C-alpha positions in Angstrom: 50.7 77.4 -71.7 47.1 76.6 -72.3 47.4 73.2 -70.6 49.2 74.5 -67.5 47.2 75.7 -64.5 48.7 78.8 -63.0 45.9 80.4 -61.1 45.2 77.7 -58.5 44.6 77.6 -54.8 43.0 80.4 -52.9 42.4 83.5 -55.1 42.5 87.1 -54.1 41.3 90.0 -56.1 43.9 92.7 -57.0 42.8 96.0 -58.6 45.5 98.0 -60.4 45.6 101.0 -62.7 47.7 100.5 -65.8 48.2 102.4 -69.0 45.3 101.9 -71.4 47.5 100.5 -74.2 48.9 97.9 -71.9 45.5 96.9 -70.8 44.2 96.6 -74.3 47.3 94.7 -75.5 46.9 92.3 -72.6 43.2 91.6 -73.5 44.2 91.1 -77.1 47.0 88.7 -76.2 44.8 86.7 -73.9 42.1 86.4 -76.6 44.7 85.2 -79.2 46.1 82.8 -76.7 42.7 81.5 -75.8 43.1 82.0 -72.1 41.5 84.4 -69.6 43.2 87.7 -68.9 43.6 86.6 -65.3 45.6 83.6 -66.4 47.8 85.7 -68.7 48.5 88.2 -65.9 49.4 85.5 -63.4 51.8 83.9 -65.9 53.5 87.2 -66.5 53.8 88.1 -62.9 55.1 84.6 -62.0 57.8 85.0 -64.7 58.7 88.5 -63.4 58.9 87.2 -59.8 61.2 84.3 -60.8 63.5 86.6 -62.7 63.7 89.1 -59.8 64.0 86.8 -56.8 66.0 89.5 -55.0 62.8 91.6 -54.7 61.0 88.7 -52.9 63.9 88.2 -50.5 64.6 84.8 -52.0 68.4 85.4 -52.6 71.0 85.9 -50.0 72.1 89.5 -49.6 75.6 90.4 -50.8 77.8 92.7 -48.9 
């Protein structure tokens, strides 16, 4: 994960409010992984998006 580049191209800031324990756990995980919090969040969101393609209109609709 450290060698992959996930946060490339044009960047845009996104401000979110999340539970304090989730924010603290994310910061702790990023520190242990040796990557910036931004990078960890991008990886997590990309994985979520790929697992839920139907939310991004990537799959054909079933009748």
